[in-house]
C-alpha positions in Angstrom: 2.1 0.1 44.7 -0.8 1.6 42.5 -3.2 -0.9 43.8 -2.3 -0.2 47.5 -2.5 3.9 47.3 -5.7 3.7 44.5 -3.7 5.6 42.3 -4.2 5.8 38.6 -0.8 6.8 37.8 2.8 6.3 39.7 6.0 8.3 39.8 9.5 6.8 41.2 11.9 9.2 41.1 15.3 7.2 42.0 18.9 8.6 42.7 20.1 5.4 41.0 19.5 3.8 37.4 16.7 1.5 37.9 17.2 -2.2 38.2 16.0 -4.9 35.7 13.4 -6.0 38.3 12.6 -2.5 38.9 12.0 -2.3 35.4 10.1 -5.0 35.1 7.5 -3.6 38.0 7.2 -0.4 36.3 5.4 -2.1 33.6 2.4 -1.8 35.0 0.3 -1.0 31.9 -1.1 2.1 30.8 -3.6 4.7 31.6 -6.1 5.9 29.1 -7.0 9.5 30.3 -9.6 10.1 27.3 -7.2 12.7 25.8 -4.3 10.4 25.5 -2.0 7.5 27.1 0.4 7.5 29.6 2.5 4.9 31.4 0.9 3.8 34.9 4.2 3.9 36.7 7.2 5.5 35.5 11.0 5.7 36.8 12.9 8.7 36.3 16.4 9.1 38.0 17.5 12.7 39.4 20.3 12.4 36.5 17.4 12.2 33.7 15.9 15.2 35.5 18.5 17.3 35.0 19.2 16.1 31.9 15.8 17.7 30.7 13.6 14.1 31.0 10.2 14.9 31.9 7.5 12.2 33.2 4.9 11.7 30.8 1.5 13.6 33.0 -1.8 14.1 31.5 -2.0 18.0 31.2 -4.5 19.2 33.9 -4.7 15.7 35.4 -6.1 16.4 39.1 -7.7 13.2 40.1 -4.5 12.4 42.7 -5.4 16.0 44.5 -7.4 16.8 47.2 -9.5 19.6 47.4 -9.1 21.9 50.0 -11.8 22.6 52.9 -13.2 25.8 52.4 -12.6 28.2 55.4 -15.6 30.1 56.4 -14.5 33.6 57.3 -17.0 36.3 58.3 -15.1 39.0 56.6 -14.9 37.2 53.7 -16.4 39.3 50.6 -16.0 42.8 52.8 -14.1 45.5 51.6 -12.3 47.2 53.8 
């Protein structure tokens, strides 16, 4: 999944407890950001989220986000 999407990390949110094959698949390795090491693929259930568990994500990680196109506006920068 990570290779197909060309993603450095992934999070699988589940309603039910993961099966043994799911856990084995999630053992995809470690992603080293240079600021810390994080699991490449994590499985978190909804129940765990409600219990306060949070996925391990690097602070300030933005590689997976696309930048929005800049909008050109004739009024931009002018005061009313």
